[in-house]
N, C-alpha and C positions, 0 to 999 in steps of 0.2 A: 520131937514127936508131934504130929499134927492131929487135929481133931475136927470133926464136923460140927458146925453150928446149924441147928435145924431150921431156924427162921429168923428174920430180922428182929422180931420182938424178943429174941433170946440172946442177942449179941451182948457179951459182957462189956462193961464200961472201960476196961483197962487196955483195950487195943490201942497201940500207938500209931498203927498204919492200917488202912483198909483200902484194898485195891478193887476197883470195879472193872470186871472183865466181861465184855459183851458175850463172849463164848468161852467154853472150856478151852484153855491154852493161851488166850490172848494176853493175859497179865504175865504169865510165865515167859512168853516169847519176848515181850517188850521190857519187862522189869524183873526178870528172874534173878539177875545179879544183885539188884538193889534189895529185893526181898530177902535173899540169903544174907546180905550184909546187915540188914536190920536184925535178923534173927541172931546172927553171930554177936551182935551188940547187946543181946538180951532183951530185945523189944518184941512184943507180941504183934503178929501180922495176921490179918484175915484177907483172904481172896474171895470175893463174892462174884459168882458167875451169874449173869443176868438171864441168858437164854439157855436154861438147863433142863427144860421139861421135854418129855417125849409126847408126840401127838397120839391121840387115841387110834385104835386099830382101824376104825371106820372113817377117819378123817380124810377129806379129799386131798389129793396130791396133784401138783403140777407135773408136767412131763419132766421138767428139770429135777424136781424132788425125787421122782420115780427113778430117774437115771442115777442119782446119787445113792439111793437105797440099793440099787443093783451093785454098787461098789462097796457099800457098807454092810449089807446083809439085813436091811429093814430098819425101821425107825426105833423100835424097842431095843433091838440088838445093838444098834449104833449108839444109842444114848447110854446103855449099860456099859458098853465097851469104853466109851469116852469118859464116863464117870470113873471107871476103874483106872484108866490112864491118869486121870486128874488126881486121884488119891495117891498114886505112886509118885507123881511129880511133886505134890504138896509135901509128902513125907520127905522127899529129897531136899526140898527147900526149907522145911521146918515151919511152914505156914499152916494155919487153920483154913477151913474152906466152908463156904455156904453156897448152895445151889438154889437160885430163885426159881419159882414155878412158872416161868414165862417161856413161850415158844419162840424158836428161831423164826426169822422172817419167812423162810420158805414154807413153814407150817402155819404161821399166824395168818397170813393173807396169801394163799397160794395163787389166786387169780392175779393179784397185783404184783407179787414178788415171785413170778414164775419162771424167771430166767436169770442167768448170771448178770446180764446187763441191768436187769431190774433191781437186783439186790445191791448193786453198786450205783444206783441212780438216786432219784429223789424220794423222800418220805411221802407216803400216802396220807392225806389229811384225815382219813378215816381210821388210821392205825391207832389202836387203843393203848399200845405199850408206852408211849411217851408219858401219858398221864399216870398210868399205873406205876411206872418206874420213879417218877418224880415223888409220888406219895411214899414209895418204899424208901427212897434215899432220905426223905425227911425223918422217917423212923430211925434209920441207921445213924444219922447225925445226932439225933436226940439220945440214942442209946449209948453212943461213944463220943461225947462232946469234945474230948481232948485229942481224938484221933485226927491225923492228916488223911484226907481221902485223895485217891488217885484215880483219874478217869481217862479214857482214851481221847486223844485230840481229834480223831476223826479222819486221819490220814488214810487215803484209799477210798473213802466215801461209802463204805458198807453201811446199809441203812441201820443195822443194829448198833454200829459204832456211833452213827449220828444221833440215835436215840439216847445212848449213854452219855454222849457229850452234852446234848441239850439239857438233859435232866440234871447233870452235874453243874452245868453253867448256871442254871436256875438256883441251885443250892448255894453255889459260891456267891451269887448276887445277894443271898440272904445272910451272908457272913460266915459260912463254913470255911474251914481251912482246906484248900484244895489245890492240887497240881494236876496238870495234864501230861500224859506220856505219849510220845510218838510211837505209832504201832509198827513193829517189825513183824513180818518182812515187807509190809506195804511200803514203808519208808525207804527201804533199800532197793525196791524194784524200779523206781523212777527217780532220776537225779533231783528233780525239783518238787517231789511229792510233798515234802514238809513245807517248803516255801509257798507252794501253791495253796495249801490248806490254810496257812497263816494269813495269806493275802485274802482268801475268801472270807475268813472270819472278820478281818478288818480291825480287830482290837489289838492293843499293844500287849505283847507277851515278852517275857524275859527268859532266856534259856538257862537251865541249870543242869550241868552234866555230873552224874554220879560215878565216881571211880568204882569199877568192879574187878580190879586186878585180882583180888584175893578170892573172888566168888564166881569168876567166869566159868571155871571147870564145873562147879556145882550147878550152875545154870544149864550148861550143856547136858549134863547128866540128867537133870530134871526133864528137859525137853525131849530127851531120848525116850521118855515114857510114852509120849504121844505118837506111838508108832502108826496108828491108823491115819494120821494126818500128814505124814512125811511127803507123800507124792503130791499132795495138794499144796504144801508149803514151799517145796523146793524142787526145781527142775530135775535135779539128780536124785531126788528122794532122800533117804536117810544118809546117804553118803555125803550129801551137801550140807547136812546140819551143822556140824562143827566148823567147817570152813566159812560158811555164810554168816553164822552168828559171830564168829571171831572177827571176820573182816568188817562187819558193820560196827561192832564195838570199837574196833581200832579206828574207824573213820570218825568216831565221836570222841577221840582222844581227850581226856580231861587234863586240867592243869597239872595234876599229879598222877603219874601212872600212864599206862598205855591203852587201857580199855575202859569204855564208859557206856552209860545209858542216859538218854536225855529227857528231861522234863521241861515243860513250859509253864511258867507262872504268869498270872495276870499282873501286868505292870501297874 
């Protein structure tokens, strides 16, 4: 049974694992098997989505955001739909969830992040999310000091993933227990995506592959809840979900078992 945590200041101290998800679905896509594995072992898990706020009705939109709204049915409808999907996915995984009140890049700075190329480009120095998220993560770490935190590695270079990585890296530098997960499906789309990201970061990282043999089916079932995103995530839409997730998990074959998810730890 999953439950919603209303705010970072209300996070209970007994979470063993806290996953930082830039958007609704990112943590489940990349770590759903590990999350279900933790829960099966009786450990409490929280998935915290960073960009979970809807823009106001009169907020300016870029042409790209307007095009996306045409597919989704408007910003309010889109966020309500995605939150409903997230609840269903978290129920399947058995994780609690927290939605932070920050806007997606396309709403946060529509003039700067107004195209697909821009949201997979460089961070704008005027973007206020990095500082706000760093402050939030400091609260999270203080509320649950025994928890391991998991953050995106930044594979694919989405600006919101970059923000989450940078804030988490700062937290790790201050002594927090933290691991970075490689983002699926970005990591699967290009052969050298993970290698290139690690090279760009320049620091030493050690891989750790989590066996998900027993929880792969539950992960796929949870991801099935994100129906609105299937065409965006997979070339063949929902029909490609199970084959794509299974194939990538098999490519990360752990020492024991057939299927895995990979974390990267600071060496």
